[in-house]
C-alpha positions as CSV (number, residue, x, y, z in Angstrom):
1,M,9.0,-24.7,-6.6
2,N,8.7,-27.9,-4.6
3,A,7.6,-28.2,-1.0
4,R,11.1,-29.1,0.3
5,D,12.5,-25.8,-1.1
6,R,9.7,-23.8,0.6
7,L,11.0,-24.8,4.1
8,I,13.9,-22.7,5.3
9,I,15.6,-24.2,8.3
10,A,17.0,-21.6,10.8
11,L,20.4,-22.5,12.1
12,D,20.1,-20.3,15.2
13,L,22.9,-22.0,17.1
14,P,25.9,-20.8,19.2
15,S,28.6,-22.1,16.9
16,A,29.3,-23.1,13.3
17,E,30.3,-26.6,14.6
18,E,26.9,-27.1,16.2
19,A,25.2,-25.8,13.1
20,Q,27.1,-28.3,11.0
21,T,26.1,-31.1,13.4
22,A,22.5,-30.0,12.9
23,I,22.9,-30.0,9.1
24,D,24.4,-33.5,9.2
25,A,21.5,-34.7,11.3
26,I,18.9,-33.3,8.9
27,G,20.7,-34.8,5.9
28,E,18.9,-34.8,2.6
29,A,15.7,-33.4,4.2
30,G,17.3,-30.0,4.3
31,T,17.7,-28.0,1.1
32,F,17.4,-24.4,2.3
33,Y,19.1,-23.0,5.5
34,K,19.0,-19.6,7.2
35,I,22.1,-18.1,8.8
36,G,21.6,-15.0,11.0
37,Y,23.4,-12.7,13.4
38,Q,24.3,-15.4,15.9
39,L,26.4,-17.3,13.4
40,M,27.5,-14.5,11.1
41,P,30.6,-13.4,13.1
42,I,31.7,-16.8,14.2
43,G,32.0,-18.8,10.9
44,G,28.6,-18.2,9.5
45,L,29.8,-16.7,6.2
46,D,32.2,-19.6,5.6
47,L,29.4,-22.0,6.5
48,A,27.1,-20.2,4.0
49,K,29.8,-20.7,1.3
50,R,30.2,-24.4,2.1
51,L,26.4,-24.9,2.0
52,S,26.2,-23.1,-1.3
53,D,29.1,-25.1,-2.8
54,N,27.3,-28.3,-1.8
55,G,24.2,-27.3,-3.7
56,K,22.1,-26.0,-0.8
57,K,20.2,-22.8,-0.8
58,V,21.2,-20.1,1.7
59,F,19.1,-17.4,3.4
60,L,21.5,-14.7,4.8
61,D,19.2,-13.1,7.4
62,F,21.4,-10.1,8.2
63,K,18.8,-7.3,8.3
64,F,21.1,-4.6,7.0
65,H,20.0,-1.2,8.2
66,D,22.3,1.8,7.4
67,I,22.6,4.7,5.0
68,G,22.1,3.5,1.4
69,A,25.7,3.8,0.3
70,T,26.9,1.7,3.2
71,V,24.2,-1.0,2.6
72,E,25.2,-1.0,-1.1
73,R,28.8,-1.8,-0.3
74,G,27.8,-4.4,2.3
75,V,25.6,-6.2,-0.1
76,K,28.3,-6.3,-2.7
77,S,30.6,-8.0,-0.2
78,V,28.0,-10.5,1.0
79,A,27.0,-11.5,-2.5
80,T,30.4,-13.2,-2.9
81,F,29.3,-15.9,-0.5
82,G,26.7,-17.3,-2.8
83,G,23.5,-16.6,-0.9
84,D,20.0,-16.9,-2.3
85,F,18.1,-14.5,0.0
86,L,19.4,-11.5,1.9
87,T,17.3,-9.4,4.3
88,V,17.5,-5.6,4.8
89,H,15.1,-3.3,6.6
90,A,12.2,-2.2,4.4
91,E,13.1,1.5,4.3
92,P,13.4,3.3,0.9
93,D,17.1,4.3,1.1
94,V,18.1,1.0,2.6
95,L,16.3,-1.0,-0.1
96,K,17.7,1.0,-2.9
97,G,21.2,0.5,-1.6
98,A,20.7,-3.2,-1.4
99,V,19.2,-3.5,-4.9
100,D,22.1,-1.4,-6.3
101,G,24.6,-3.5,-4.4
102,R,23.1,-6.8,-5.7
103,G,23.6,-5.4,-9.2
104,D,23.2,-8.0,-11.9
105,D,23.6,-11.0,-9.6
106,K,20.7,-13.3,-10.8
107,R,20.8,-15.5,-7.7
108,L,20.7,-13.2,-4.7
109,K,17.2,-12.0,-3.9
110,I,16.7,-8.9,-1.7
111,L,14.0,-9.2,1.0
112,G,12.6,-6.2,2.9
113,V,11.9,-6.9,6.6
114,T,8.4,-5.4,7.3
115,V,7.5,-5.9,11.0
116,L,9.2,-8.6,13.1
117,T,7.0,-11.4,14.2
118,S,8.2,-10.8,17.8
119,L,6.2,-7.5,17.7
120,N,2.5,-6.8,18.0
121,Q,0.4,-3.6,18.1
122,D,1.4,-2.8,21.7
123,S,5.0,-3.1,20.8
124,L,4.6,-0.5,18.0
125,T,2.7,1.8,20.4
126,R,5.6,1.7,22.9
127,M,7.9,2.7,20.0
128,G,5.7,5.7,19.2
129,I,4.4,4.2,16.0
130,D,0.6,4.8,15.8
131,I,-0.2,3.2,12.4
132,A,-2.0,-0.1,12.5
133,L,0.4,-3.0,12.3
134,P,-1.2,-4.5,9.1
135,D,-1.1,-1.1,7.4
136,L,2.6,-0.6,8.4
137,V,3.4,-4.0,6.9
138,L,1.7,-3.1,3.6
139,K,3.5,0.3,3.5
140,R,6.8,-1.4,3.9
141,A,6.0,-4.0,1.3
142,E,5.2,-1.1,-1.0
143,F,8.6,0.4,-0.3
144,A,10.2,-3.0,-1.3
145,A,8.2,-3.2,-4.5
146,E,9.0,0.4,-5.5
147,A,12.8,-0.2,-4.9
148,G,12.9,-3.3,-7.1
149,A,13.4,-5.7,-4.2
150,D,12.3,-9.3,-4.7
151,G,10.2,-9.9,-1.7
152,V,9.4,-9.3,2.0
153,V,9.7,-11.0,5.3
154,A,6.3,-10.9,7.0
155,S,4.0,-12.8,9.3
156,A,1.5,-15.1,7.7
157,K,-1.1,-13.0,9.4
158,E,-0.3,-10.2,6.9
159,A,0.6,-12.5,3.9
160,A,-2.8,-12.6,2.4
161,A,-3.0,-8.8,2.2
162,I,0.4,-8.6,0.7
163,K,-0.5,-11.3,-1.9
164,A,-3.7,-9.5,-2.7
165,R,-1.9,-6.2,-3.2
166,F,1.3,-7.3,-5.1
167,G,0.5,-10.8,-6.4
168,D,3.6,-12.7,-7.5
169,A,5.7,-9.5,-7.7
170,L,6.9,-10.0,-4.2
171,K,8.0,-13.3,-2.6
172,I,6.7,-13.7,1.0
173,V,9.0,-15.3,3.5
174,T,7.3,-16.1,6.8
175,P,9.0,-16.6,10.1
176,G,7.1,-17.4,13.3
177,V,5.9,-20.7,12.0
178,R,5.3,-23.4,14.5
179,P,3.9,-26.9,13.9
180,T,0.7,-27.6,15.8
181,G,1.4,-28.0,19.5
182,A,4.8,-26.4,19.4
183,D,5.9,-23.7,21.9
184,A,5.7,-20.2,20.4
185,N,8.8,-19.2,22.4
186,D,9.6,-15.5,21.7
187,Q,7.2,-15.1,18.8
188,K,3.9,-13.3,19.1
189,R,2.3,-13.7,15.7
190,V,2.6,-17.4,15.0
191,V,0.8,-19.8,12.6
192,T,1.1,-23.4,11.5
193,P,2.8,-24.3,8.3
194,A,-0.5,-25.1,6.6
195,D,-2.0,-21.8,7.6
196,A,1.0,-19.9,6.4
197,I,0.9,-21.5,2.9
198,A,-2.9,-21.0,2.8
199,A,-2.3,-17.3,3.5
200,G,0.0,-16.9,0.6
201,A,3.5,-17.4,2.1
202,D,6.1,-18.7,-0.4
203,H,8.7,-19.8,2.1
204,L,8.5,-20.7,5.8
205,V,11.3,-20.2,8.3
206,V,11.4,-22.9,11.1
207,G,14.2,-23.3,13.6
208,R,13.7,-24.8,17.0
209,P,10.9,-27.3,16.2
210,I,13.4,-28.9,13.8
211,I,16.8,-28.2,15.4
212,A,15.8,-29.2,18.9
213,A,13.8,-32.3,17.8
214,K,14.8,-35.8,18.8
215,D,15.1,-36.6,15.1
216,P,15.6,-33.3,13.1
217,A,15.3,-35.1,9.7
218,V,11.9,-36.6,10.6
219,S,10.7,-33.2,11.9
220,A,11.8,-31.4,8.8
221,S,10.2,-34.0,6.5
222,A,6.9,-33.8,8.5
223,I,6.8,-30.0,8.0
224,Q,7.6,-30.4,4.3
225,D,4.8,-32.9,4.0
226,E,2.4,-30.5,5.7
227,I,3.5,-27.8,3.2
228,A,2.9,-30.2,0.3
229,R,-0.6,-31.0,1.4
230,A,-1.4,-27.3,1.7
231,L,-0.3,-26.4,-1.8
């Protein structure tokens, strides 16, 4: 896997038209794009299909969370749009439903969301969760592995422990990545691209530092270069 494909560019924008403008501005520097909740109901799935048809990789960050049978049916429907990654919450019944829904599709990889990078230990305490955050991440990664999922979404701060426990059995996709000097915005557990790769992350998700840059193509290429140097 080359450095360019390790960077997933988050299209967290208010319309499919603005997302397409960003894609056009990034040009050949962009090979892998994330489409999430914001775009999903307003043309995001059609955009995902167009990206896929044009040879781009697509991360469908939908974080499915429902009873297993419902998740299974939802994944079967989403698989028709040609995605490469799809997120679901890392709970046993949810994960099993997603894996069953994916079936024998060789392209679509199921990722279990462990603990969002916008959360920290205090956040878990307020929710009544008294397990240590790193232990919770590993427990949910264990659920993903047992269900036959392909990977997890986790902060780079927990990536090393996941890699040590599961090796290459689980892909690690890391959000909350910010180039040196960039604003953390709503993320709490952030790292630089080089640090994320060093920790064992396979893919990095970066949005605003690229999308909001004066020259998105240059910004994306700079992050890809940092990834390449860290490999």
